[in-house]
N, C-alpha and C positions, 0 to 999 in steps of 0.2 A: 018803090023803095022797099028793100027787104028788112026784116025785123032786126037782124044782127049785123047789118052791113057796116063794114069798117071796124068791127071788133074782132077779137081773137077767135070767136066762135064762127065767124064768117070765113076765115082762112082755113085751107086744108091743113091737117096735122103734118108736122115736120119732125125729122129725127133730131134728137137733142145733141148728138155727137157730130154729125156731118151736115146738118141743116138742109138735107135733101128732103123731098116729099117722102112720106113713109112708104108709099108703094114703090118708089124708085131707090130707096136706101139699100146699100149693099154692105152695111156694117155687120160684122160677125156678132152673134148674140153674146151678151155679157155672161161670163162664167158666174156660177153661184158664189156667194161670199164664203170665204174660208173661215172655219171655226178654229180658234187657237187651241193647241193641244192641252193647255192648262185647264180649259173648261170642259174637257172630255175625260170619261173614265172608260178604260179598256178592261174587259173581263177576260182572263186567260184561264185555260183549263187543259188538262191532258185527257184525251179520249182514245179508246181502243177501237180499231177498225177490224174488219173481218181478216181472218188469217193471222191474227195477233199483231198487226201493225199498230204502232202508237204514233199519234200526232198531237201537236200542241196547237190549240185553237184560240184565236183572239176574236172576241165578239164585242158587240155594243158600240162599234164605231160607225156612225152614219156615213153612207157612201156620198151623200150630198154634203159638201163642205170639207171633204177630205180627198186626198189623192191616195186611195187605197192601193193601187198597183205599185206606186213608188214606195209606200210604206212596206208592202210585202217584199219588194226587192231588197230594201234595207234590212229587214228582219232575216231574210234568207242569207244575205251576205254576212251578217253578224253571227249567225248560227252555223254557217258552212253547210247548209242543208237545203233540200228542195222544198217546194211548197206550192200552194195554189190558193185561189180565192173562190169560195163557193157561197153564193148569195152575197151576204155582207160579212161573212166570216173569213178570216185569214187562217189557213192551215199550214203549219210548218212540220215537216217530217221529223219524227223522233221526239224524244223526251227533252225538250229545250226550254222548260219553264223558266229557269233562272236567267238564261241568256236573253230570252224575249222580255222578261220583266225588267232586266237591267237596261236593255236597249230602249224600250218604251219610256222608262223613267228618264234616260238621258235626253230623249227628244222633248220630254215635258209632259207626257200623258200621266194621268193618275191611273194606278193599276190596282185591280182587285183580283185575287186568286193566286 
């Protein structure tokens, strides 16, 4: 007789969602929990690039818990400008400080800068 025979420690581990054995489980990994916008503060600033180009930069929003590509698309549409994501900073072409601030406030983010 084994020490833990008949207890939960004797049974192989199973997936909580599909009840299959863990090695046979094909469930997709759970996405990270979303952080509500009201609990986040975005810092925005205007920076100058080489050749005199000006960009509006949004920082301090964590990539985990946010959908930064979707937020970037929404900001670009609101400003009518192009943009990109470098590291965890969102860059919008041009001097768009007021529009970006207004759009982030509508979504619910706290804004500094």
